[in-house]
C-alpha positions, 0 to 999 in steps of 0.5 A: 426867651426872645422872639428870635430864640423861640422862632429859630430854636430847637428848644421850642418844645422845651419852652412849650412843653417842658417849661410849661409856657405852652402857646399862651407863652408865645402869644405873650412875647410879641411874635409877628409871625408863628414859628415854623413848627405851627405852619400847616401844610397848604392842603391842611389850611382851611380856605373860604372856598371850602366853606358851605354856607347853605348848610347848618347842623340840626339844632334840637330842643331837648326840653322834652327829651322823652318825646319819640319825635325828639329821640328820632331827631337826635338819632336822625342827626347822628346818622346823617350829620354826626353833629347836632346842637341841643338847646333847652337842656336844663343847664343854667346859662350862668353855670355855662358862662362861669365854666367859660370864664374859668377857662379865661381865668386859668390861662390868665394866671402867671406861667408859674401858677400854670406850671404847677399842673404840668404832668411832672408837677401836678398834685393828682393824675386827674388834672394836667396842663397840656399843649397842642395835641400830642407835641412829641409825636406831631409833625405840626403843632396846634395853636392851643393849650388845654387843662385836662380833667379826669372827673369822677363824682365819687372821687372828691379827694383828687378834685380838691387838688384842681386849680382853685381858680377854676375847680368849682366851676368845672365841678358845678358844670359836670354835676348838671352836665352828667344827667344830660350825657346820660340821657343822650346816650340812652336815646342813641343806644335805644335807637340801636335796639338796647333797651336799658343801659346796665353797669356793664354797658355804662363802663363801655360807653361812659366809663370815663369822663374827660373835661378840658378847658381848651384856650386858643390864644390870639394868633398873628397868622391864623390863616397859616395854623390850626387850633385843631387840625382835621380829626374825628373823636375817639369818644362815645360822644362828645359834648362841646360848650364854645364861647361866642368867637367861633371857629368850629367847622364840620365836614359836610355829609356828602362832599369835601366842603366844611360847614361852620358851627355858629355859637349859639347862647346856651346850646351845647354842641353834640358829636358822635365819636368813633366808639358810637360809630363802631358799636352802631356798625356805621349807622352813626357817624363820627365826623371830621372837624377842625378848629380855626384860630383868631387873630383878635380874640382869645377862644375858650371851649369846653368839651367833655369827652365821654369815653369807655373805661380804659379796659373796656372792650367794644365792637359792633353791638349784638343788637345791631348785628341780630338780623344777619348784618356783617360786622365791620369792626373787630372787638377792641380794648379801648386803651389800645384804640386811645393810645394809637390815636395819641401816638401821632398827629391828627389824621382826619379819620384814620384812627378808625382803620385801627378797629376795622376787620 
């Protein structure tokens, strides 16, 4: 398909989604300008006057995570910022570097190979190639593709069918990451007076682990587009590994500015999702963030979305309400919340309205 055909054709979605070319395919055909479907409204574009350079999210040393002061700093960051970075978390740097490299390698495969993992072709439902955010529902598309994995450490049969070029690196990363996730949730829930995470609580806060290899190809007009539009995650927490390109921006705690989250070698970015904001009855904050793309370099990031099980029911915790605090949210089935979120494009913090009383 020629540049003119892609830019002007109503078959853009067919090229991107049905044929599996994705944004990577667009970036390979010599576009001088992004197609109109990717151009964000002026109000949704990040400009330099909105960037707050005087603030940065906390960086927390996780090497002694049982220290009450460390736990306090994590809960404090969850309340004030909704975002923080952890260093000295115990995951070897080479494991982090290998999974980032795996993201590059998968998206360097010929389109015929990538296409094998489209929903209708994939050998297992636990891995799928996707593009943008929710391309059939969005008014404006996002400049990214991603390989989506549902991770279950006890289901080796499905993971054997993941792409050979990235499977081992993703599984090794998840093996190291899961204990860190469990510890973070223990600290955050203890801050809400939950003394122990039993099996029922595990199903609510971490019943499903989703890990994505996200690829943001070089873009001819990065100032007009978004790698990810303004949104808050619908996870319990998200653990993000970003490469050295940068491009993640977080809403400042008070005001309308945006704070760049600089890549720190070996660090992991942690953010609170809507689920923990609801369970904490607004004590913890799930915060808007966005991603910009780059004209000169491909960017890869690896988020782990720590979600409830699809049938899990969540709402403000009894431990949070035990002193008479009024609940701000109703009880919600997670699959209903998740499906609502994906039923349209990114809309800032709008999804949480679904759960409000």
